[in-house]
C-alpha positions in Angstrom: -37.9 -20.3 -7.4 -39.5 -20.4 -4.0 -40.2 -17.1 -2.2 -38.3 -17.9 1.0 -34.9 -16.8 -0.1 -36.3 -13.8 -1.9 -38.3 -12.7 1.1 -35.3 -12.9 3.3 -33.3 -10.8 0.9 -36.1 -8.2 0.7 -36.2 -8.0 4.5 -32.4 -7.6 4.8 -32.6 -4.7 2.3 -35.7 -3.2 3.8 -37.7 -3.5 0.6 -41.4 -3.6 0.1 -42.7 -7.2 -0.1 -43.7 -6.7 -3.7 -40.4 -5.3 -4.9 -39.1 -7.3 -7.9 -36.0 -9.4 -7.1 -34.0 -11.3 -9.7 -30.4 -12.3 -10.4 -29.4 -8.9 -11.8 -31.1 -6.9 -9.0 -28.9 -8.8 -6.5 -25.6 -7.4 -7.8 -23.8 -5.7 -4.9 -26.0 -7.4 -2.3 -23.3 -8.9 -0.2 -21.2 -5.7 -0.2 -23.9 -4.1 1.9 -23.1 -6.4 4.8 -19.4 -5.8 5.2 -17.3 -6.2 7.1 -18.4 -9.5 8.8 -21.7 -10.4 7.2 -23.2 -11.1 10.6 -26.6 -9.8 9.5 -26.7 -12.6 7.0 -26.9 -15.3 9.7 -29.7 -17.7 8.8 -29.9 -16.6 5.2 -29.9 -20.1 3.9 -31.6 -21.9 6.8 -33.9 -24.7 5.7 -32.7 -24.6 2.1 -31.0 -27.7 0.6 -27.3 -27.6 1.6 -28.0 -24.4 3.4 -25.3 -24.9 6.0 -22.7 -25.4 3.4 -23.7 -22.3 1.4 -23.7 -20.3 4.6 -20.2 -21.6 5.7 -18.7 -20.7 2.3 -20.2 -17.3 2.3 -18.9 -16.5 5.8 -15.4 -17.7 4.8 -15.3 -15.0 2.1 -16.3 -12.3 4.6 -13.6 -13.6 7.1 -10.9 -13.7 4.4 -11.6 -10.2 3.1 -12.2 -8.5 6.5 -12.9 -4.8 6.6 -13.6 -2.8 3.4 -12.1 0.5 4.4 -9.1 1.8 2.4 -6.2 3.4 4.2 -6.6 6.4 1.9 -10.3 6.7 2.7 -13.4 5.3 1.1 -14.5 1.7 0.8 -13.7 -1.2 -1.5 -16.3 -1.9 -4.1 -15.3 -5.6 -4.0 -14.1 -8.2 -1.6 -10.3 -7.8 -1.6 -8.0 -9.8 0.7 -5.8 -7.0 1.9 -4.0 -8.7 4.8 -3.6 -12.3 3.6 -2.1 -15.0 5.9 1.2 -16.3 4.8 1.4 -19.5 2.7 4.2 -21.9 2.0 5.2 -21.9 -1.7 5.0 -25.6 -1.9 1.5 -25.6 -0.5 0.4 -22.9 -2.9 1.7 -25.0 -5.8 -0.2 -28.0 -4.5 -3.4 -26.0 -4.2 -3.1 -24.9 -7.8 -2.4 -28.4 -9.0 -5.3 -29.8 -7.1 -7.6 -27.2 -8.6 -6.5 -27.7 -12.2 -6.7 -31.5 -11.8 -10.2 -31.3 -10.5 -11.2 -28.8 -13.1 -10.1 -31.2 -15.8 -12.3 -33.9 -14.2 -15.3 -31.6 -14.3 -14.6 -30.6 -17.9 -14.5 -34.3 -18.8 -17.8 -34.9 -17.1 -19.4 -31.9 -18.9 -17.7 -32.8 -22.3 -15.8 -29.6 -22.6 -13.2 -30.6 -25.2 -11.3 -27.3 -25.1 -10.8 -27.2 -21.4 -10.1 -31.0 -21.4 -7.3 -30.6 -24.0 -5.6 -27.7 -22.2 -5.7 -29.4 -18.7 -5.1 -33.0 -19.8 -1.5 -32.4 -18.7 -1.3 -30.0 -15.8 0.7 -26.9 -16.8 4.0 -26.2 -15.1 3.4 -24.1 -12.0 6.0 -21.5 -11.0 5.8 -19.7 -7.6 7.0 -16.1 -7.4 6.7 -13.4 -4.8 5.5 -9.8 -5.1 3.1 -7.7 -7.1 2.1 -9.5 -10.3 2.4 -7.8 -13.7 -0.8 -6.8 -15.4 -2.4 -9.4 -17.6 -3.2 -7.6 -20.9 -6.6 -8.4 -22.4 -5.0 -9.4 -25.7 -3.3 -12.3 -23.8 -6.7 -14.1 -23.9 -6.2 -14.6 -27.6 -2.4 -15.0 -27.4 -2.4 -17.8 -24.8 -5.0 -20.5 -25.3 -4.3 -21.8 -21.8 -5.3 -18.4 -20.3 -8.5 -18.4 -22.3 -9.3 -21.9 -21.3 -9.0 -20.9 -17.6 -10.6 -17.5 -17.8 -13.3 -18.1 -20.4 -14.1 -21.8 -20.8 -13.8 -22.6 -17.1 -15.9 -19.6 -16.3 -18.7 -20.8 -18.5 -18.6 -24.4 -17.4 -21.1 -24.2 -14.6 -23.7 -22.3 -16.7 -24.1 -25.6 -18.5 -24.9 -27.5 -15.3 -28.7 -27.9 -15.1 -29.9 -27.2 -11.5 -33.0 -25.7 -10.1 -31.3 -24.5 -6.9 -32.7 -21.2 -5.6 -29.3 -20.0 -4.5 -27.9 -20.4 -8.0 -31.0 -18.8 -9.6 -30.9 -15.7 -7.4 -27.3 -15.3 -6.3 -25.1 -16.2 -9.3 -24.4 -12.6 -10.3 -24.2 -11.4 -6.7 -21.5 -14.0 -6.1 -19.6 -13.1 -9.2 -19.5 -9.4 -8.4 -18.2 -10.1 -4.9 -14.8 -10.0 -6.5 -15.5 -10.1 -10.3 -14.2 -13.7 -10.1 -16.0 -16.6 -11.7 -13.9 -19.2 -9.9 -14.7 -17.7 -6.5 -18.4 -17.6 -7.6 -18.4 -21.2 -8.5 -16.7 -22.2 -5.3 -19.5 -20.5 -3.4 -22.2 -22.1 -5.5 -20.6 -25.6 -5.7 -22.9 -27.2 -3.1 -25.6 -27.0 -5.8 -23.4 -28.6 -8.4 -21.7 -31.4 -6.4 -24.6 -33.9 -6.6 -24.8 -33.4 -10.4 -21.2 -33.5 -11.3 -20.0 -36.1 -8.7 -17.2 -33.7 -7.7 -17.4 -32.8 -4.0 -15.2 -29.6 -4.1 -13.1 -29.0 -7.2 -12.7 -25.2 -6.5 -11.4 -25.6 -2.9 -7.8 -25.2 -4.1 -8.6 -22.0 -5.9 -10.4 -20.6 -2.9 -7.4 -21.3 -0.6 -5.1 -19.4 -3.1 -7.6 -16.5 -3.2 -7.8 -16.1 0.6 -4.0 -16.2 0.8 -3.8 -13.4 -1.6 -2.2 -15.4 -4.4 -2.6 -14.0 -7.9 -2.5 -16.1 -11.1 -0.9 -15.1 -14.3 -0.4 -16.9 -17.6 2.4 -15.6 -19.9 3.3 -19.0 -21.5 0.9 -21.6 -22.9 2.3 -24.4 -20.7 2.9 -22.6 -17.4 1.0 -20.7 -14.7 2.7 -18.2 -12.5 1.5 -17.9 -8.9 2.4 -14.6 -7.2 2.5 -14.8 -3.4 2.3 -11.5 -1.4 5.6 -10.5 0.1 5.9 -12.0 3.5 6.6 -8.7 5.2 3.2 -7.3 4.3 1.1 -10.2 5.7 -0.1 -9.5 9.3 -3.3 -11.5 9.6 -3.3 -14.6 11.7 -2.1 -17.6 9.7 -5.0 -19.8 8.5 -3.1 -22.7 7.2 -4.4 -25.0 9.9 -7.9 -24.6 8.3 -6.8 -25.5 4.8 -7.2 -29.3 5.2 
């Protein structure tokens, strides 16, 4: 890994030039620049696909907004508290686009488990309100859930790339929201030339920034839970979802 990105991160953190920096030491890095990430301007300048990495990172800051809780304290992760409204049919389309593209990536990578579960896109049901908790035991109960949460999460670790952003930021991106799909959306500019897929995680990102939660309680169906419309106050972003 070249020292350019590491040096910029050290400078942002105010660390000594000799301070060790690696993937694990970067966990929590982006949380230090809430709410708007403006101090990160130019972080990826001059790096391959730097503009695209920067744009995606800033879109996460914009979606999550401030990190202060109404009851005091700050969020440990990027949480979309005031999501823009989204039409149910559009949410369903985003989910379908994401799952279809994920199947193509799994096919390219030869992931038989993921391929088998996404060969036929699961039924997508759109609901509204707070989603029920997804018990951990459901990972073993519903193979579809495991395919999405485990197999899909490990897919990009098998993509061979020497991109500095992946090497240094993979864990930092994951711990933005403890979300492997969001992580892979942010890192996808490094994977696109290798997989031939331009942006398979875009549909997932749009769901995330609209506050949509996914649940799997059947092995042939995914539930999308949209926030109740009377709680969404942020300016609608649908015009940017093309």
